[in-house]
PLY file of the C-alpha trace (Angstrom):
ply
format ascii 1.0
element vertex 738
property float x
property float y
property float z
element edge 737
property int vertex1
property int vertex2
end_header
-69.10 258.86 91.02
-70.35 258.95 94.64
-70.87 261.25 97.59
-71.45 261.51 101.26
-75.09 262.89 101.07
-74.41 264.16 104.78
-71.01 265.71 104.52
-70.80 266.30 100.78
-67.28 265.16 100.52
-66.07 263.01 97.77
-65.44 259.16 98.46
-62.39 257.91 99.62
-61.20 255.73 96.81
-62.37 258.88 94.63
-60.00 261.34 96.47
-57.14 258.33 95.97
-57.69 258.28 92.24
-57.55 262.61 92.01
-54.32 262.07 94.29
-52.87 259.80 91.62
-53.40 262.20 89.04
-52.01 265.16 90.32
-48.37 263.71 90.85
-48.25 264.88 94.15
-48.41 268.37 93.39
-51.96 269.02 94.13
-51.32 270.42 97.88
-50.31 273.66 96.56
-53.63 274.00 95.25
-55.75 272.88 98.46
-58.46 274.86 99.65
-58.26 277.03 96.25
-61.62 277.16 94.47
-61.47 278.12 90.58
-64.37 280.31 89.75
-65.43 280.67 86.39
-66.03 284.38 85.09
-69.72 283.96 84.31
-70.84 282.71 87.41
-69.74 281.54 90.88
-68.34 278.13 91.74
-70.34 276.12 93.95
-69.41 273.36 96.55
-69.95 270.26 95.70
-72.35 269.39 98.51
-75.73 268.16 97.28
-78.69 269.94 98.46
-80.48 268.56 101.64
-83.54 268.62 99.38
-83.70 267.57 95.88
-85.73 269.64 93.73
-86.00 269.47 89.91
-86.23 272.04 87.61
-89.90 271.51 87.26
-90.34 271.63 91.47
-88.37 275.12 91.15
-90.81 276.42 88.63
-94.12 275.34 90.71
-92.39 276.82 93.75
-91.88 280.40 91.91
-94.92 280.62 90.29
-97.60 279.42 92.88
-96.04 279.14 96.21
-94.71 283.13 96.73
-95.94 283.88 100.12
-95.94 287.61 98.86
-98.00 287.02 96.08
-101.97 288.05 96.47
-104.48 286.24 94.61
-107.82 288.18 93.30
-110.84 286.50 94.52
-111.72 283.16 92.96
-114.09 283.83 89.99
-115.73 280.60 88.80
-115.62 279.97 84.63
-118.63 279.59 82.71
-118.02 275.86 82.39
-117.26 275.54 86.18
-120.52 277.29 87.20
-122.72 274.59 84.69
-120.73 271.93 86.14
-121.94 273.12 89.42
-125.36 273.50 88.48
-125.37 269.87 87.10
-124.31 268.55 90.74
-126.91 270.57 92.75
-129.58 268.40 94.16
-132.66 268.35 91.15
-136.31 269.73 91.70
-139.10 267.77 91.72
-140.67 266.76 88.65
-140.07 265.49 85.32
-139.08 268.49 83.83
-136.16 269.18 86.31
-135.17 265.71 85.40
-134.92 266.56 81.59
-133.18 269.54 82.21
-130.53 267.66 84.49
-129.81 265.27 81.69
-129.96 267.73 79.13
-127.02 269.67 81.06
-125.12 266.48 81.88
-125.24 266.12 78.23
-123.76 269.68 77.24
-120.88 269.68 80.41
-120.21 266.26 79.07
-119.77 267.36 75.54
-118.25 270.53 76.31
-115.53 268.24 78.48
-114.62 265.76 75.53
-114.44 268.74 73.07
-111.76 270.94 75.86
-110.03 267.43 76.04
-109.62 266.46 72.76
-108.53 270.32 72.07
-105.89 269.97 74.46
-104.40 267.11 73.09
-104.45 268.33 69.65
-102.61 271.64 70.46
-100.22 269.82 72.28
-99.50 267.40 69.44
-98.83 270.36 67.23
-96.61 272.14 69.78
-94.72 268.77 70.22
-94.66 268.32 66.69
-93.41 272.46 66.22
-89.95 271.68 67.77
-89.22 268.82 64.82
-90.31 270.62 61.53
-88.83 268.50 59.23
-89.54 270.31 56.16
-88.93 268.64 52.82
-86.14 269.21 50.84
-87.10 271.79 47.85
-85.59 271.64 44.15
-85.47 274.70 41.75
-83.75 275.41 38.52
-81.65 279.02 38.49
-80.16 280.39 35.25
-77.24 278.82 35.72
-77.07 275.78 37.96
-79.47 272.51 38.69
-79.73 274.00 42.56
-80.93 271.65 45.36
-81.44 273.66 48.55
-82.26 271.85 51.77
-84.23 273.57 54.48
-85.26 273.34 58.17
-87.99 275.64 59.19
-87.24 278.04 56.57
-83.87 278.40 57.04
-81.57 277.23 54.25
-78.65 274.54 55.54
-77.45 273.82 52.31
-77.22 274.52 48.93
-76.11 272.21 46.26
-75.65 272.69 42.39
-75.56 269.97 40.05
-73.69 269.36 37.29
-71.32 272.32 37.64
-70.80 274.29 34.30
-71.27 271.67 31.93
-74.85 272.13 31.81
-74.99 275.97 32.77
-77.80 277.61 30.45
-78.50 274.26 28.33
-82.36 273.70 27.98
-83.73 270.66 30.08
-86.76 268.46 29.79
-88.27 265.84 31.90
-86.76 262.40 32.06
-88.34 260.22 29.51
-89.73 256.63 30.84
-89.70 257.67 34.17
-92.64 256.58 35.99
-94.64 259.30 36.62
-96.07 257.79 40.06
-92.70 258.21 41.34
-91.32 260.95 43.54
-89.15 263.57 43.05
-87.95 265.15 39.99
-85.65 263.83 36.68
-83.92 266.11 34.51
-82.47 265.49 31.26
-80.53 267.41 28.50
-80.63 267.02 25.08
-77.41 265.06 24.56
-79.05 262.37 26.86
-77.03 263.21 30.34
-79.97 262.81 33.10
-80.06 263.34 36.72
-82.49 261.71 38.85
-83.61 263.17 42.45
-86.01 260.70 44.62
-87.09 261.60 48.27
-87.43 258.98 50.88
-87.37 259.20 54.65
-85.32 257.52 57.34
-86.51 257.60 60.61
-87.58 261.36 60.86
-84.53 262.77 58.41
-85.32 263.40 54.89
-83.20 262.38 52.23
-82.86 262.94 48.22
-81.25 260.21 46.44
-79.21 262.05 43.76
-78.08 259.99 40.75
-76.48 260.96 37.45
-77.79 258.08 35.09
-75.30 257.01 32.82
-73.63 260.34 31.66
-72.37 260.72 28.27
-69.24 262.37 27.56
-68.76 263.76 30.61
-67.94 263.43 34.54
-70.80 265.34 36.23
-69.18 267.45 39.35
-71.21 268.58 41.92
-70.85 271.09 44.32
-72.48 272.05 47.79
-71.74 275.55 49.27
-70.21 274.99 52.86
-70.64 278.67 54.31
-73.56 277.14 56.92
-72.50 275.65 60.06
-69.43 273.44 60.69
-68.36 269.97 59.48
-67.39 266.48 60.53
-65.15 264.25 58.38
-61.85 263.01 58.26
-60.25 265.53 56.18
-56.79 266.85 57.61
-56.60 269.34 59.75
-58.27 271.01 62.47
-61.83 269.61 63.82
-64.34 270.61 62.81
-63.85 272.07 59.46
-64.82 275.33 58.47
-65.79 276.55 54.66
-62.55 278.58 55.06
-60.30 275.16 54.95
-58.89 274.75 51.87
-57.91 271.35 50.62
-58.06 269.76 47.34
-57.75 266.04 46.80
-57.47 265.46 43.22
-58.61 261.71 43.70
-59.90 260.77 46.83
-60.91 257.35 47.10
-59.22 253.98 46.83
-57.47 254.21 50.11
-56.00 257.57 49.51
-54.80 258.72 52.75
-57.07 261.34 53.69
-56.39 262.42 57.46
-55.24 258.97 58.14
-55.81 255.98 55.99
-59.93 255.36 56.77
-62.00 256.31 54.26
-65.57 256.85 54.33
-67.76 259.25 52.11
-69.77 260.35 54.91
-69.81 264.30 55.55
-72.07 265.75 58.97
-72.84 269.11 59.59
-73.93 271.00 62.87
-77.15 272.33 60.68
-78.25 268.49 60.71
-77.27 268.02 56.67
-75.75 264.98 56.02
-74.12 263.89 52.65
-73.25 260.33 52.00
-71.61 258.44 48.65
-72.55 254.68 48.81
-70.59 253.65 46.21
-66.52 252.32 46.49
-65.64 255.40 44.13
-63.05 256.67 43.30
-63.96 260.46 43.70
-62.40 263.88 43.02
-62.96 266.09 45.71
-61.90 269.76 46.49
-62.74 271.96 49.60
-62.65 275.18 49.11
-59.92 274.66 46.37
-60.86 277.86 44.27
-61.38 280.08 47.26
-65.15 279.68 46.71
-66.29 277.96 50.08
-67.27 274.68 48.14
-66.79 271.16 48.33
-67.38 269.55 44.98
-67.30 265.61 44.16
-66.88 263.99 41.02
-66.28 260.50 39.77
-62.24 260.06 38.91
-61.17 259.20 35.73
-59.66 255.52 36.19
-60.34 253.92 32.62
-63.82 252.48 33.49
-66.57 253.39 31.78
-69.10 252.18 34.16
-67.76 254.42 37.27
-68.51 257.65 35.67
-71.78 257.47 37.44
-71.98 259.94 40.55
-74.57 258.84 42.95
-74.70 260.37 46.67
-77.47 260.89 49.54
-77.99 264.44 50.83
-79.77 264.37 54.05
-81.61 266.82 56.24
-82.61 266.29 59.86
-83.95 268.71 62.73
-80.15 268.66 64.62
-77.10 267.35 63.99
-77.66 264.48 66.76
-81.00 263.07 64.83
-79.26 263.18 61.40
-76.27 261.31 62.62
-77.93 258.66 64.34
-80.49 257.94 61.64
-77.70 258.04 58.75
-75.52 255.58 61.01
-78.62 252.91 61.47
-79.04 253.45 57.58
-75.45 253.22 56.36
-72.49 251.95 58.94
-72.66 248.15 58.50
-73.75 246.55 61.48
-71.62 244.44 64.00
-72.93 241.00 64.43
-71.84 240.29 68.07
-70.97 242.62 71.11
-67.12 242.54 71.81
-67.27 243.39 75.82
-65.44 239.98 76.97
-63.38 240.04 74.02
-61.71 243.45 74.25
-60.65 242.89 78.07
-57.15 242.58 77.12
-57.11 246.53 76.33
-57.78 247.40 80.09
-54.22 247.23 80.78
-51.52 249.01 78.37
-50.31 247.68 75.44
-46.90 248.31 74.57
-44.75 248.94 71.06
-40.95 247.63 71.34
-39.37 249.56 68.49
-35.48 248.67 67.87
-33.75 251.25 69.89
-30.17 251.59 67.93
-28.14 249.92 70.47
-25.86 247.22 69.78
-28.37 244.77 71.66
-30.01 241.95 69.39
-33.73 242.81 69.26
-34.65 239.58 71.82
-32.30 240.96 74.25
-34.02 244.58 74.17
-37.23 242.93 74.98
-35.70 241.24 77.67
-34.76 244.43 78.95
-38.03 246.04 78.66
-39.69 243.27 80.31
-37.63 243.63 83.24
-38.39 247.64 83.18
-41.96 246.87 83.45
-41.67 244.34 85.75
-39.90 246.74 88.17
-42.06 249.48 87.40
-45.32 247.68 88.56
-46.74 247.73 84.66
-48.31 244.43 83.27
-46.44 243.39 80.07
-49.51 242.24 78.42
-49.30 242.70 74.84
-46.16 243.71 73.19
-46.14 244.61 69.47
-42.66 243.67 67.78
-41.01 246.04 65.59
-42.64 247.20 62.43
-39.58 245.82 60.47
-39.16 242.04 61.62
-38.85 241.00 57.86
-35.95 241.84 55.64
-38.26 242.43 53.00
-42.01 243.50 53.07
-43.61 239.84 52.00
-40.67 237.54 53.34
-43.22 236.72 55.91
-40.13 235.25 58.37
-37.95 237.18 60.75
-34.85 238.77 59.72
-32.34 236.99 61.21
-29.58 239.62 60.89
-31.44 241.60 63.43
-33.72 239.20 65.09
-31.38 236.64 66.24
-32.21 234.82 69.08
-36.14 236.29 68.57
-37.93 232.64 69.26
-35.94 232.14 72.41
-36.83 235.49 73.72
-40.36 235.40 72.69
-40.13 231.76 74.80
-38.84 233.25 77.91
-41.18 236.12 78.17
-44.43 234.60 76.99
-45.31 233.59 80.87
-46.24 237.12 81.23
-46.37 238.70 77.61
-48.49 238.21 74.66
-47.04 239.35 71.20
-48.30 241.62 68.21
-47.00 241.13 64.27
-47.73 243.77 61.84
-48.83 242.09 58.46
-48.55 243.98 55.36
-50.92 243.68 52.01
-47.29 244.40 50.25
-44.88 242.66 48.74
-41.58 243.79 47.93
-40.09 242.80 44.50
-37.21 242.17 45.98
-38.68 239.20 48.38
-38.56 235.39 47.35
-42.41 235.86 47.70
-42.61 237.75 44.51
-41.54 235.10 42.48
-44.21 232.89 44.03
-47.07 235.48 43.34
-46.00 236.37 39.99
-45.95 232.47 39.31
-49.13 232.19 40.88
-51.37 235.05 40.05
-51.40 236.31 43.67
-51.32 239.87 42.87
-53.76 242.79 41.72
-53.33 243.89 38.41
-52.98 246.78 36.55
-55.87 247.90 34.43
-54.16 248.32 31.19
-51.15 246.63 31.35
-52.99 243.49 32.76
-49.42 242.87 34.88
-48.73 242.89 38.40
-49.81 246.83 39.65
-46.09 248.15 40.70
-46.36 251.08 43.14
-43.66 252.74 45.41
-43.87 252.40 49.09
-41.20 253.83 51.40
-38.53 254.14 48.04
-39.21 250.62 47.35
-41.36 249.15 44.74
-44.08 246.97 45.66
-46.80 244.91 44.56
-50.46 244.36 46.26
-51.66 240.83 47.00
-54.81 240.17 45.92
-57.07 238.89 48.80
-59.91 237.86 46.27
-57.75 235.11 44.99
-59.15 231.98 47.11
-55.71 230.32 46.24
-53.51 233.21 47.75
-55.63 233.72 50.66
-54.93 229.75 51.38
-51.19 230.49 50.78
-51.12 233.30 53.11
-53.07 231.97 56.06
-50.84 228.96 55.81
-47.45 231.17 55.98
-48.87 233.23 59.06
-50.26 230.03 60.86
-46.94 228.84 60.50
-45.46 231.83 62.34
-48.00 231.74 65.08
-47.27 227.95 65.70
-43.46 228.53 65.54
-43.10 231.33 68.02
-46.79 231.40 69.40
-47.69 235.08 68.27
-51.38 235.15 68.34
-51.88 238.73 67.79
-51.82 240.87 64.32
-51.98 244.18 63.03
-53.17 244.95 59.46
-51.42 247.60 57.65
-53.16 250.09 55.52
-53.44 249.68 52.01
-51.93 251.93 49.82
-53.65 254.45 46.93
-54.64 252.32 44.22
-56.10 253.21 40.99
-56.49 251.73 37.59
-56.40 248.42 39.34
-58.42 244.97 38.95
-58.37 241.63 40.71
-55.97 239.30 38.99
-59.38 237.35 37.52
-59.69 240.96 35.70
-63.00 241.74 38.16
-63.48 245.43 39.05
-61.53 246.24 42.16
-63.62 247.17 45.46
-62.22 248.76 48.81
-65.11 247.13 50.44
-64.12 243.62 49.45
-60.26 244.41 49.97
-60.52 245.67 54.00
-63.67 243.46 54.61
-61.80 239.99 53.31
-58.24 240.94 54.82
-59.92 241.65 58.25
-61.81 238.09 58.09
-58.87 236.50 57.18
-56.78 237.94 59.77
-59.48 237.55 62.00
-59.33 233.45 61.63
-55.77 233.32 62.89
-55.44 236.39 65.13
-56.79 236.14 68.70
-56.83 239.90 69.04
-56.80 242.13 65.70
-55.80 245.58 64.95
-55.71 247.58 61.74
-54.46 250.48 60.79
-56.59 251.62 57.80
-60.39 250.35 56.82
-63.43 250.86 54.82
-66.57 250.42 55.39
-65.61 247.34 57.82
-67.87 248.55 60.72
-69.01 245.26 61.46
-65.42 243.41 61.67
-63.90 242.61 65.05
-61.00 244.70 65.01
-59.69 247.74 66.98
-58.47 251.32 64.85
-55.16 252.32 65.86
-55.01 256.54 65.79
-51.44 257.15 66.24
-49.97 260.77 67.58
-48.23 262.88 65.59
-45.97 265.60 67.71
-45.38 268.46 65.68
-43.99 272.20 66.47
-46.76 275.04 66.18
-46.33 279.22 65.78
-45.48 279.57 69.33
-42.76 276.60 69.18
-44.32 274.53 71.41
-44.73 270.78 70.59
-48.56 269.63 69.96
-50.59 266.57 69.49
-51.59 266.56 66.05
-55.07 265.51 65.39
-55.29 262.32 67.17
-58.29 263.23 69.22
-60.09 264.58 66.11
-59.75 261.49 63.95
-60.74 259.27 67.36
-63.77 261.69 67.41
-64.40 261.17 63.62
-64.11 257.69 63.67
-66.79 256.95 66.07
-69.42 259.10 63.93
-68.06 256.56 60.74
-69.24 253.69 63.00
-65.82 252.61 64.47
-66.42 252.88 68.40
-63.20 250.96 69.20
-60.16 253.06 69.17
-56.26 252.45 69.86
-54.36 255.28 70.63
-50.71 255.19 70.12
-47.80 257.30 69.35
-45.86 257.64 66.17
-42.49 255.59 66.28
-40.30 255.98 69.18
-40.64 259.61 70.29
-37.48 261.73 71.21
-38.34 262.47 74.42
-36.40 266.14 74.52
-37.51 268.54 77.39
-40.62 270.10 75.07
-41.35 266.80 73.95
-41.52 265.01 77.13
-44.24 267.89 78.24
-46.34 266.89 75.13
-46.01 263.16 75.76
-47.06 263.67 79.31
-50.04 265.24 77.68
-50.63 262.30 75.17
-50.67 259.98 77.93
-53.31 261.74 79.73
-55.42 262.25 76.46
-54.90 258.49 75.86
-56.19 257.19 79.08
-59.53 257.70 78.38
-59.28 255.64 75.35
-60.95 252.10 74.85
-57.24 251.09 74.38
-53.72 252.91 74.52
-50.48 251.67 73.51
-47.21 253.21 74.75
-43.75 253.23 73.26
-41.06 251.34 74.97
-38.78 254.12 74.99
-40.91 255.46 78.22
-38.12 253.46 80.02
-35.71 256.41 79.01
-37.98 259.17 80.04
-37.27 259.76 83.70
-38.58 259.21 87.20
-41.08 261.76 86.94
-43.01 260.55 83.99
-42.82 256.73 84.63
-44.39 257.77 88.06
-46.93 259.97 86.05
-47.57 256.93 84.10
-48.12 254.76 86.74
-50.46 256.81 88.44
-52.56 257.10 85.43
-52.35 253.26 84.70
-54.15 252.85 88.46
-56.39 255.94 87.80
-57.65 254.20 84.27
-58.57 250.93 86.02
-60.38 252.48 89.06
-61.90 255.15 87.49
-61.84 254.61 83.57
-62.67 250.66 83.14
-65.58 250.65 84.86
-66.98 253.02 82.75
-65.54 251.23 79.35
-67.20 248.37 80.98
-70.69 249.57 81.21
-70.23 251.25 77.73
-69.04 247.91 76.16
-72.45 246.85 76.23
-74.24 249.84 74.78
-71.46 250.92 72.17
-72.41 250.17 68.44
-71.66 251.53 65.07
-74.34 253.71 66.15
-73.15 255.15 69.37
-69.39 255.54 70.50
-67.28 255.71 73.37
-65.82 259.02 72.56
-68.41 261.62 71.46
-68.51 265.06 70.33
-69.72 267.55 73.04
-73.00 268.33 70.92
-73.88 264.84 71.62
-75.13 265.94 74.93
-77.18 268.85 73.35
-77.22 269.15 70.00
-79.49 272.54 69.95
-75.96 274.02 71.83
-74.45 276.16 69.16
-71.28 276.54 71.75
-70.30 273.21 71.23
-70.24 272.73 67.02
-67.02 274.37 66.82
-65.23 272.77 69.77
-62.63 269.94 68.78
-60.42 269.80 72.10
-62.69 268.72 74.56
-64.71 265.31 74.56
-67.13 263.12 76.26
-66.71 259.40 77.27
-70.18 258.24 77.37
-72.68 261.08 78.27
-71.46 261.69 81.98
-67.59 262.20 81.37
-66.02 265.61 80.16
-62.48 265.19 79.40
-60.66 268.82 78.48
-57.03 267.76 77.59
-54.22 269.89 77.25
-52.98 269.09 73.83
-49.69 271.03 73.81
-46.40 271.56 75.91
-45.90 274.51 77.90
-49.66 275.15 78.66
-50.69 275.43 82.13
-54.35 276.84 81.56
-57.06 276.89 79.22
-60.81 277.52 78.83
-63.17 274.83 79.07
-67.06 274.77 78.14
-69.50 272.84 80.42
-72.75 272.16 78.62
-75.91 272.40 80.42
-76.44 270.39 83.55
-74.41 270.12 86.93
-70.57 269.05 86.33
-67.88 268.09 89.44
-64.39 268.71 89.06
-63.16 265.47 91.09
-59.88 267.05 91.29
-60.69 270.06 93.31
-64.43 268.89 94.71
-66.12 272.07 93.23
-69.21 271.81 91.22
-69.99 274.01 88.40
-73.35 275.01 86.30
-73.18 274.02 82.57
-74.16 276.34 79.69
-70.67 278.62 80.57
-67.16 279.06 79.94
-64.61 278.42 82.54
-61.89 280.67 81.24
-58.18 280.01 82.18
-58.82 277.02 84.17
-55.79 276.00 85.81
-54.04 272.69 84.91
-50.37 271.83 86.11
-48.25 269.40 84.23
-49.73 266.47 86.05
-53.55 266.93 85.89
-55.92 266.32 83.05
-59.42 268.35 83.74
-62.20 266.24 83.21
-66.22 266.51 84.91
-68.52 264.32 85.94
-72.40 265.20 84.97
-74.19 264.44 88.62
-76.63 261.87 88.79
-79.35 264.56 90.36
-79.03 266.54 87.15
-82.57 266.23 85.05
-81.86 268.84 82.65
-80.18 266.23 80.52
0 1
1 2
2 3
3 4
4 5
5 6
6 7
7 8
8 9
9 10
10 11
11 12
12 13
13 14
14 15
15 16
16 17
17 18
18 19
19 20
20 21
21 22
22 23
23 24
24 25
25 26
26 27
27 28
28 29
29 30
30 31
31 32
32 33
33 34
34 35
35 36
36 37
37 38
38 39
39 40
40 41
41 42
42 43
43 44
44 45
45 46
46 47
47 48
48 49
49 50
50 51
51 52
52 53
53 54
54 55
55 56
56 57
57 58
58 59
59 60
60 61
61 62
62 63
63 64
64 65
65 66
66 67
67 68
68 69
69 70
70 71
71 72
72 73
73 74
74 75
75 76
76 77
77 78
78 79
79 80
80 81
81 82
82 83
83 84
84 85
85 86
86 87
87 88
88 89
89 90
90 91
91 92
92 93
93 94
94 95
95 96
96 97
97 98
98 99
99 100
100 101
101 102
102 103
103 104
104 105
105 106
106 107
107 108
108 109
109 110
110 111
111 112
112 113
113 114
114 115
115 116
116 117
117 118
118 119
119 120
120 121
121 122
122 123
123 124
124 125
125 126
126 127
127 128
128 129
129 130
130 131
131 132
132 133
133 134
134 135
135 136
136 137
137 138
138 139
139 140
140 141
141 142
142 143
143 144
144 145
145 146
146 147
147 148
148 149
149 150
150 151
151 152
152 153
153 154
154 155
155 156
156 157
157 158
158 159
159 160
160 161
161 162
162 163
163 164
164 165
165 166
166 167
167 168
168 169
169 170
170 171
171 172
172 173
173 174
174 175
175 176
176 177
177 178
178 179
179 180
180 181
181 182
182 183
183 184
184 185
185 186
186 187
187 188
188 189
189 190
190 191
191 192
192 193
193 194
194 195
195 196
196 197
197 198
198 199
199 200
200 201
201 202
202 203
203 204
204 205
205 206
206 207
207 208
208 209
209 210
210 211
211 212
212 213
213 214
214 215
215 216
216 217
217 218
218 219
219 220
220 221
221 222
222 223
223 224
224 225
225 226
226 227
227 228
228 229
229 230
230 231
231 232
232 233
233 234
234 235
235 236
236 237
237 238
238 239
239 240
240 241
241 242
242 243
243 244
244 245
245 246
246 247
247 248
248 249
249 250
250 251
251 252
252 253
253 254
254 255
255 256
256 257
257 258
258 259
259 260
260 261
261 262
262 263
263 264
264 265
265 266
266 267
267 268
268 269
269 270
270 271
271 272
272 273
273 274
274 275
275 276
276 277
277 278
278 279
279 280
280 281
281 282
282 283
283 284
284 285
285 286
286 287
287 288
288 289
289 290
290 291
291 292
292 293
293 294
294 295
295 296
296 297
297 298
298 299
299 300
300 301
301 302
302 303
303 304
304 305
305 306
306 307
307 308
308 309
309 310
310 311
311 312
312 313
313 314
314 315
315 316
316 317
317 318
318 319
319 320
320 321
321 322
322 323
323 324
324 325
325 326
326 327
327 328
328 329
329 330
330 331
331 332
332 333
333 334
334 335
335 336
336 337
337 338
338 339
339 340
340 341
341 342
342 343
343 344
344 345
345 346
346 347
347 348
348 349
349 350
350 351
351 352
352 353
353 354
354 355
355 356
356 357
357 358
358 359
359 360
360 361
361 362
362 363
363 364
364 365
365 366
366 367
367 368
368 369
369 370
370 371
371 372
372 373
373 374
374 375
375 376
376 377
377 378
378 379
379 380
380 381
381 382
382 383
383 384
384 385
385 386
386 387
387 388
388 389
389 390
390 391
391 392
392 393
393 394
394 395
395 396
396 397
397 398
398 399
399 400
400 401
401 402
402 403
403 404
404 405
405 406
406 407
407 408
408 409
409 410
410 411
411 412
412 413
413 414
414 415
415 416
416 417
417 418
418 419
419 420
420 421
421 422
422 423
423 424
424 425
425 426
426 427
427 428
428 429
429 430
430 431
431 432
432 433
433 434
434 435
435 436
436 437
437 438
438 439
439 440
440 441
441 442
442 443
443 444
444 445
445 446
446 447
447 448
448 449
449 450
450 451
451 452
452 453
453 454
454 455
455 456
456 457
457 458
458 459
459 460
460 461
461 462
462 463
463 464
464 465
465 466
466 467
467 468
468 469
469 470
470 471
471 472
472 473
473 474
474 475
475 476
476 477
477 478
478 479
479 480
480 481
481 482
482 483
483 484
484 485
485 486
486 487
487 488
488 489
489 490
490 491
491 492
492 493
493 494
494 495
495 496
496 497
497 498
498 499
499 500
500 501
501 502
502 503
503 504
504 505
505 506
506 507
507 508
508 509
509 510
510 511
511 512
512 513
513 514
514 515
515 516
516 517
517 518
518 519
519 520
520 521
521 522
522 523
523 524
524 525
525 526
526 527
527 528
528 529
529 530
530 531
531 532
532 533
533 534
534 535
535 536
536 537
537 538
538 539
539 540
540 541
541 542
542 543
543 544
544 545
545 546
546 547
547 548
548 549
549 550
550 551
551 552
552 553
553 554
554 555
555 556
556 557
557 558
558 559
559 560
560 561
561 562
562 563
563 564
564 565
565 566
566 567
567 568
568 569
569 570
570 571
571 572
572 573
573 574
574 575
575 576
576 577
577 578
578 579
579 580
580 581
581 582
582 583
583 584
584 585
585 586
586 587
587 588
588 589
589 590
590 591
591 592
592 593
593 594
594 595
595 596
596 597
597 598
598 599
599 600
600 601
601 602
602 603
603 604
604 605
605 606
606 607
607 608
608 609
609 610
610 611
611 612
612 613
613 614
614 615
615 616
616 617
617 618
618 619
619 620
620 621
621 622
622 623
623 624
624 625
625 626
626 627
627 628
628 629
629 630
630 631
631 632
632 633
633 634
634 635
635 636
636 637
637 638
638 639
639 640
640 641
641 642
642 643
643 644
644 645
645 646
646 647
647 648
648 649
649 650
650 651
651 652
652 653
653 654
654 655
655 656
656 657
657 658
658 659
659 660
660 661
661 662
662 663
663 664
664 665
665 666
666 667
667 668
668 669
669 670
670 671
671 672
672 673
673 674
674 675
675 676
676 677
677 678
678 679
679 680
680 681
681 682
682 683
683 684
684 685
685 686
686 687
687 688
688 689
689 690
690 691
691 692
692 693
693 694
694 695
695 696
696 697
697 698
698 699
699 700
700 701
701 702
702 703
703 704
704 705
705 706
706 707
707 708
708 709
709 710
710 711
711 712
712 713
713 714
714 715
715 716
716 717
717 718
718 719
719 720
720 721
721 722
722 723
723 724
724 725
725 726
726 727
727 728
728 729
729 730
730 731
731 732
732 733
733 734
734 735
735 736
736 737
């Protein structure tokens, strides 16, 4: 963002982009300056003399012309130093005295310098006092207490009521030199707590060792701070949220189709379960403000173990960065060049229910894109392209002529197909799978595991079976060769319990998703996935689909799209694709929230727009064109710069506390986000809203839409936003406080 140093006006190109966003309605607000209720707005014109906060403090303390200094009085040390520098008296005695004095002065100087260094070191360390986690046993529970600067940040009760009031002793045969503590009971149950460090954060590895006839249940008091994870509902999560998931794991949808057992607190606490699960999870289930975890009963004795890490850092960001480096899988390469196709809109071309064949609908939509000056880029074909899941060929009844349509449009468009890990029992492929043992098997019956999905009975392909992988890869390669389709989207694996691989081995979620994405990555030029589990090292965009729901005020609102994107970034998935579920029924109210979804999504790493935008009306189409140009001129340069830096540790989209993790006002804000560290976006998420409150972290923030600069650390109340504007702010380059 550039400003003219002499005039203080924003650059001409920037003004043009802002005009595009305003939809021609900004003239009504020309000359108006919004002022927050806690401080005056300032002109965007920079000061002619750049001064840092340090410089200002020096001026205030030492350069006040009205401040009268007392007569200068030399300290004892300065008097001694001056005496040492006086011309020596003649004679041997004077020389000896002078040398002694020099030695004394030098020694004092060294002593004082060392003292200053020590004091400064202690002062610097005092801001990062990583206090050890403490363990104690009370009358009812084995309790783990996390502390930071003598403040309790979390309390965990291990074992639940199973072991309440029973005598404990030290674990037998434990290495005496091993740090931490191990507790055993008279029936042989044991829990081991071993401390370790990740960078500057302190952790304990809590592990139940071969539980006997019990499923241990550990509960954490969640009253302190705010929590960030993928549980359904508003983000962040508070202790008052009531969520009971009797089984949490093996691909159960928990907010969306991404699983990670990682819970992060605004108080710098983290809980991480490294195993594949499945687990039982409850959050405030009995109105006790606790999160409880336990192994889920699945018929496999070895899964009764419970192991997790609980960690404490000085602040939420320090803890998160350390946890990410330790536990997220590291991507093997930079994707900056491979993701260029996402600079422009992607499109979903669902069937419109018209009498046209699907191929003709594609041609009609392509003509709309061309007449509206949109790039065709990538067209995702209708989800129901197969007659039955697992057919792996087009349904001729609906997709007649699809080959010729794709061939006609292939000059300007690429195409994408959905692929599912499921096979319908009605598909001819099911017989092939049964004959060749291509399906996951039920752990009890040892037959193919059958589930109900969308009112259809289905089996799950076993990606761990090499013969199936070869057969499936050949089928996809044939589609790619026949139709020229080089892009695929992997649909999520549904909830699976009591399941094993076809060879009888245990099922691991990471193996399933990792191997599916590896297989499709070979045959796919660009890969998107709707679900995943610990696959941060795979090259794929994760799709976040917004739903539009009616709130208590009867307004249409975007549901959880932003919170899911922010959480995925914390989980180690920076490449997020924003989409809308299905084809939206664009009535007046939903059209407003659809516009707000477009404005939100324009800042995402990728965006996919539904094809029925062609029926949304001239105002919406015109605004989408303006947003597309704004994305090219403003957002994409930022994304290009960030692509060389983002990773499983550093996301594109960041929560507000990322800039200043000591700012408690940022902990509870889930409806604003950062693009990198210098662009703050405050989207409107419900229809009919024309003003909102916005919090700006510390620093100087420019509102490019109105050319006004605001001081951070304050709320802007009732900030005006018309239908075709999205509030965003740019942190100024001369700001030295961030």
